[in-house]
C-alpha positions as CSV (number, residue, x, y, z in Angstrom):
1,M,-0.2,-0.1,0.1
2,G,1.1,3.6,-0.9
3,F,1.7,6.0,1.6
4,R,-0.7,8.4,-0.3
5,D,-3.5,5.6,0.4
6,V,-2.8,6.0,3.9
7,K,-4.9,8.9,5.4
8,R,-4.0,11.3,8.2
9,S,-5.8,11.2,11.6
10,K,-9.2,13.2,11.2
11,S,-8.0,15.4,14.2
12,A,-4.9,16.1,12.4
13,K,-3.4,19.9,13.1
14,D,-0.3,20.9,11.4
15,T,2.4,18.0,10.8
16,R,5.2,18.2,13.1
17,V,8.9,17.6,11.8
18,I,10.8,16.4,14.8
19,A,14.4,15.8,14.9
20,I,15.9,13.3,17.1
21,I,19.2,14.4,18.1
22,N,22.4,14.1,20.2
23,Q,25.7,14.1,18.8
24,K,26.3,11.3,21.4
25,G,26.3,7.5,19.9
26,G,24.2,5.0,22.0
27,V,21.8,7.2,23.7
28,G,18.6,5.3,21.7
29,K,18.2,7.8,19.1
30,S,17.3,5.2,16.2
31,T,15.7,2.9,19.0
32,T,13.7,5.9,19.7
33,A,12.7,6.9,16.3
34,V,11.7,3.4,15.4
35,N,9.8,2.4,18.5
36,L,7.8,5.6,19.1
37,A,6.6,6.0,15.3
38,A,5.3,2.4,16.1
39,A,3.3,3.4,18.8
40,L,2.1,6.5,17.4
41,G,0.8,4.4,14.3
42,E,-0.9,2.4,17.1
43,Q,-2.3,5.7,18.4
44,N,-3.9,6.3,14.8
45,K,-1.4,8.7,13.7
46,K,0.5,8.8,9.8
47,V,4.0,8.8,10.5
48,L,7.2,8.9,8.2
49,I,10.7,8.6,9.4
50,V,13.6,9.7,7.5
51,D,16.6,7.8,8.2
52,F,19.4,10.2,8.2
53,D,22.0,8.5,9.7
54,P,24.8,6.6,7.3
55,Q,24.3,3.8,9.5
56,G,20.5,3.0,8.3
57,N,19.7,1.6,11.9
58,T,16.0,2.9,11.5
59,T,15.9,1.3,7.8
60,S,17.0,-2.1,8.9
61,G,15.3,-1.5,12.6
62,F,11.8,-1.9,10.3
63,G,13.1,-5.4,8.4
64,I,14.2,-3.6,5.2
65,D,16.7,-5.1,3.3
66,K,19.1,-2.2,2.3
67,E,20.9,-4.3,-0.4
68,Q,17.0,-4.5,-2.2
69,L,16.5,-1.1,-2.3
70,E,16.9,1.0,-5.8
71,A,17.7,4.5,-4.1
72,C,17.4,6.0,-0.7
73,V,18.1,9.4,0.5
74,Y,21.3,9.8,-0.5
75,D,20.1,10.0,-4.2
76,S,17.2,12.7,-3.2
77,L,19.5,14.9,-1.6
78,L,22.3,14.8,-4.1
79,H,20.5,13.8,-7.3
80,D,16.9,15.4,-6.9
81,V,14.9,11.7,-6.7
82,P,11.6,12.9,-5.2
83,A,10.8,11.5,-2.2
84,E,7.4,9.9,-3.0
85,E,9.6,7.6,-5.3
86,I,12.0,6.3,-2.3
87,I,9.0,6.2,0.3
88,Q,9.2,2.6,1.8
89,S,6.1,1.1,3.8
90,T,6.5,-1.1,6.9
91,E,4.8,-3.9,8.7
92,C,3.8,-1.1,11.1
93,K,0.4,0.4,10.1
94,R,0.4,4.1,9.2
95,V,4.5,4.4,9.6
96,F,6.8,4.5,6.7
97,V,10.3,5.2,6.0
98,I,12.5,7.3,3.9
99,P,15.7,4.9,3.8
100,A,19.5,5.5,4.5
101,T,22.5,3.2,3.2
102,I,26.1,3.6,3.7
103,Q,25.8,5.9,0.5
104,L,24.8,8.5,2.8
105,A,28.4,8.7,4.2
106,G,29.6,10.5,1.3
107,A,26.8,13.2,1.7
108,E,28.9,15.2,4.2
109,I,31.6,15.7,1.6
110,E,29.5,16.3,-1.4
111,L,26.7,18.9,0.3
112,V,29.9,20.8,0.9
113,S,30.2,22.5,-2.6
114,A,26.1,21.9,-3.7
115,M,23.8,25.1,-4.0
116,A,21.2,25.5,-0.9
117,R,23.1,23.0,0.9
118,E,21.6,23.7,4.3
119,T,18.0,23.3,3.1
120,R,18.3,19.9,1.0
121,L,16.3,17.8,3.4
122,K,13.9,20.7,3.5
123,D,13.1,21.2,0.2
124,L,12.9,17.2,-0.1
125,L,10.1,17.1,2.3
126,E,7.9,19.9,0.9
127,P,5.8,18.4,-1.5
128,I,5.2,15.8,1.3
129,V,4.9,16.9,4.6
130,D,1.4,17.8,4.8
131,E,0.9,13.9,4.1
132,F,1.7,12.9,7.8
133,D,0.8,13.9,11.3
134,F,4.4,13.2,12.5
135,I,7.8,13.3,10.6
136,F,10.7,12.4,12.7
137,I,14.1,12.6,11.4
138,D,16.8,10.1,13.0
139,C,20.0,12.2,12.9
140,P,23.8,11.0,12.6
141,P,25.9,11.1,16.0
142,S,27.5,14.6,14.8
143,L,26.9,18.0,14.2
144,G,27.9,18.2,10.4
145,L,26.0,19.1,7.3
146,L,23.6,16.0,7.7
147,T,22.6,17.4,11.1
148,I,22.4,21.1,10.1
149,N,19.9,20.0,7.2
150,A,17.8,18.1,9.6
151,L,17.8,21.1,11.9
152,T,16.7,23.2,9.0
153,A,13.9,21.0,7.9
154,A,12.3,20.4,11.5
155,D,10.4,22.2,13.6
156,S,11.5,20.9,16.6
157,V,14.0,18.6,18.4
158,L,14.0,15.3,20.6
159,I,16.8,14.8,22.4
160,P,17.6,11.2,23.8
161,I,19.5,11.0,26.8
162,Q,20.9,8.2,28.3
163,C,21.1,7.5,31.9
164,E,24.6,7.3,32.5
165,Y,27.7,9.0,33.6
166,Y,28.5,12.4,31.8
167,A,24.7,12.5,30.8
168,L,24.6,16.1,29.9
169,E,28.1,16.2,28.2
170,G,27.8,17.5,25.0
171,V,24.5,18.8,25.4
172,T,25.7,22.4,25.3
173,K,27.5,21.7,22.5
174,L,24.0,20.6,20.6
175,L,22.0,23.5,22.2
176,E,24.5,26.1,21.0
177,S,24.1,24.3,17.5
178,M,20.4,24.5,17.7
179,R,20.7,28.6,18.8
180,M,22.9,29.0,15.4
181,V,20.4,27.5,13.4
182,K,17.3,28.7,15.2
183,T,19.4,32.7,14.8
184,R,20.8,32.2,11.0
185,I,18.2,29.4,8.9
186,N,15.4,28.4,10.9
187,K,13.3,30.8,13.5
188,E,11.3,28.2,14.5
189,L,13.1,25.7,15.7
190,E,12.2,24.4,19.5
191,T,13.3,21.9,21.9
192,Y,9.8,19.6,21.8
193,G,11.2,17.2,24.2
194,V,14.2,15.7,26.2
195,L,13.8,11.4,26.6
196,L,15.5,10.0,29.5
197,T,16.4,6.1,27.6
198,M,18.0,3.4,29.6
199,Y,16.5,4.2,32.8
200,D,17.1,1.6,35.7
201,S,15.1,2.7,38.8
202,R,17.2,0.1,41.0
203,T,20.4,2.4,40.7
204,S,20.9,5.8,42.5
205,L,22.7,6.8,39.2
206,S,19.7,6.7,37.2
207,N,17.5,8.7,39.9
208,Q,20.6,11.2,40.0
209,V,20.4,11.5,36.1
210,V,16.6,11.9,36.0
211,D,16.7,14.6,38.6
212,E,19.8,16.4,36.9
213,V,18.0,16.4,33.5
214,K,14.6,17.3,35.1
215,G,16.6,19.9,36.9
216,F,18.3,21.4,33.9
217,F,15.1,20.9,31.1
218,G,12.5,21.7,33.3
219,D,9.2,20.7,31.8
220,K,11.0,19.9,28.5
221,A,11.9,16.5,30.5
222,F,9.3,13.7,29.4
223,K,7.5,12.3,32.1
224,T,7.9,8.9,30.5
225,C,11.7,7.5,30.3
226,I,12.4,4.6,28.7
227,P,13.7,1.7,30.8
228,R,16.9,-0.7,30.5
229,S,15.1,-4.0,28.5
230,V,16.7,-7.1,26.7
231,K,13.5,-7.0,24.7
232,V,14.1,-3.6,23.4
233,S,17.9,-4.6,22.3
234,E,16.7,-7.8,20.8
235,A,14.0,-6.5,18.4
236,P,16.0,-4.8,15.8
237,S,17.8,-7.8,15.4
238,F,14.7,-9.1,13.8
239,G,13.7,-6.3,11.9
240,M,10.5,-5.1,13.8
241,P,10.0,-2.7,16.8
242,V,9.5,-3.7,20.5
243,I,5.8,-3.1,20.3
244,T,5.2,-5.8,17.6
245,Y,8.5,-8.1,18.8
246,A,7.4,-8.2,22.5
247,P,4.1,-6.3,23.1
248,N,3.8,-6.9,27.1
249,N,7.4,-5.8,27.6
250,K,8.2,-3.0,29.9
251,G,9.8,-1.2,27.3
252,S,6.7,-1.3,24.8
253,K,4.5,0.1,27.4
254,A,6.9,2.5,28.1
255,Y,7.1,3.8,24.3
256,M,3.3,3.6,23.9
257,D,2.8,6.0,27.0
258,L,5.9,7.9,25.5
259,A,3.5,8.1,22.1
260,K,0.6,9.6,24.2
261,E,2.7,12.4,25.9
262,V,3.9,13.3,22.2
263,I,0.3,13.5,21.2
264,R,-0.4,15.5,24.2
265,R,2.4,17.9,23.2
266,A,1.2,18.4,19.7
């Protein structure tokens, strides 16, 4: 089924375009993109994920075989292939993906000399943006041109932060980059929410990080924390979100709670 055969929710307002971003690796960006999108689909929202990380974890997280793709987001960015030609459906109802492959790694260098290099992704999404309730951009763990493109295309950012030592390390640099983009390119950019991931309520460290992050970000921090869970870690190897792989798992329930919180903020 093509993405235009699925209608937006009847209560839909403006599309929210949200970049999922943190230049630290291993904080749960792709895991959040896959599972939050799937949970929103279960809440009758039509969702598009742009896999903007050359590792392509979001693409494979939905069971899409990267070797079989004829084109990916790289071809749209650099060779003007329309977005509607590369959008892939998934096994999750109402969830679609613009896939990425390792080809995207070369885009950082190729974009340097490209015209309108910061707005390539925004221009790519413009013809289809109104088709969806939510569009998530899964950013690479860096602050290069791909991330600048994501921040230019987005209206807000969702920042996953792992419950570990130095949780806020690097966040200051990220916020500086956001301010730069907001001042020079995208005046509408705001923080949609901060998500605590890999939370273990049994450890004082996790609870300390929660207090620290909520003290720093205030009501921008989501009430929902994503717990550590073997099932959440296993699900990508089966090419499916955890809410499909293990629907009764505590991680699945947390992502469903997060989806409801995201809808309320919309």
